[in-house]
N, C-alpha and C positions, 0 to 999 in steps of 0.2 A: 504494500499499500504506500509506503515511503518513498519507493523508487517511481512509482506511477505518479505520486503527488510531484516529485523533482521533475520528472519529464514533462509532465502537464505545465507545470509554471515555466519550465524552460520553452516549451513550444509556443505559450502564449507570449512570453517575452520576445521571442525571435520574430513571432508574427508582428508584434507591435514594432519592433525594430524596422522590419521590412518594409512597412508602409509610411513610417515616418521619417526615413532616412532620405536627405536630398541627393546625396551621391548614388548614382544608380548602381555603381560597382559594389559599395557598401550594403545597398539595399539587397543585392544579389547574393552576397556572402552571408547576410541574414536569413536569406531564404535557404541557403544551403544548411545553416546551423538549425532551421526549423526542420528541413528534411530530416537530418539526424535525430533530432527530438521526436518525430514522428516513427523514427525507426524504434527509438527506445520504447516508445509506447506500445508498438506492436511486440516487441520482445516481453514486455510485462504482461500481454495478453496471450502469451505462449503460440505466437504466430512467426516462428522463426523464418520461414521462407518468404513472408510477406516483408519481414523487416530487411532481409537481405536484398530483396528485389527494391525496397524503397531507397536503399543505399545505392545500389548499382545503376539503377534506371534513372531516379529523379536527382539524387545529390551528385550523381556522376555525369551521365549523357546529357541530360536535360539541361542541367546547370551549365555545362560546357557550350550549348548551343544558346542559351540566353546571354552568357557572358561575351559570346562571339557577337551577337547582335547589338548590345549594348556597344561594343567597340566600333562595330561598323556604323552605328548611327551617329556616332560623335557626339554624344548629349552633354558636351562639357559647359554650355551657356544655360543654366537654370534661370537665370534673370529674364531671357528672352521667352521663356516658356511659361512664365507666370500669366495667369489668368485672370479676368476681371471676376467680382463676384465673390471675394473670399469671405466675406460676411456671412454670406448665405452656406456657403461650405463648413464655415466653423461652426455656426449653429447647428446645421444639421449633423454634422459630425459629432458634437458634443452630446445632441438629443441621442443619437445611436448608441454611443458610448455608455450614457446614462441607463439606456434600456437594457443594454449588455451586461453592465454592472448588477442591475436589479435581477437579471436573469440567474446570473452566476451566483448571487447571494441566495437566491431562492433555491437553487440547486445545492448549495453547501449546506445550509441549514435545515432542509427538507429531510423527512425521515426516509430511512431505507425501505424500498418496496419487496426486496428480494430478487428483483428483475435484473439487476445488475451481476447476479452471481454467474460465474463461467459455466458453460456447459460440462457435464461430467467427463466428456471425452475431449476437452480442448487441448490437451497435451498432444494429442495425435491429428487433431483437424488441421492445424496450420504447419506441419511439417512437409517436406518436400516429398516424403514417401506417400503420405496420404493425398495429396495433390496429383502426384503423378499416377497413383492407382485409380482416382476417379478419372482423370483425364484420358487414360488409356483403357478404361474400361466402359463406363456410363456415357463418355463424351468422346468416343473414338470417332465416330462418323463426323461430327462437327469439327473435330481438330484436324482431321485429313482434309474435309472441305476448304477450311480455311488456309491450310498449306498449299493445297493445290491452286487456290485463287491467287495468294501470293505469289507463288510461282509463275501463274499466268502474267501477273503484273509486271513482275520483274523481266520476263521475256518480252513483253509488250515495251516496256522501257527502254531495254537494250536495242530492240529493233528500231524503235522512234529515234533513238540516239544516234545509232549506226546510218539510219537514212539521211539525217541532218548533217552528219559530217562528210557523207558521200556527195550531197549537193553542193557543199561549200567547195569541195576539191575540184 
């Protein structure tokens, strides 16, 4: 429970840092920290595979793309990006933050209903073995159909790219 609270506070803090930083790179790095906090939350819920995918896919691959886009856009001049109507945004943001704070306070002081207890098989549900078992037994046909669809899309992209190269030559 203590680890969950630490990761939850870290996730909320890093999310707030993500949306409040003026520097886009600092905001992106706060988002990486948020992804790691979410991974820790998944680990406290006994979902090891989802935690590993969270780190590999989101904190790794997606954030590299986000940082490349930030660098390509050259967002160095925040003063020119400032918009009018800051008073409305500040008022609306304060109202939303107040509503969120009330909801969080109600969630913290509310009584437990027992619905938050983990499933009896929670230890085996989030593992790579159980996901692979269901993927290759119960969901074998959709898995193979998606793989064939992706293969066809890849072949089509290669053919279109080759055709474009031949036309230029």
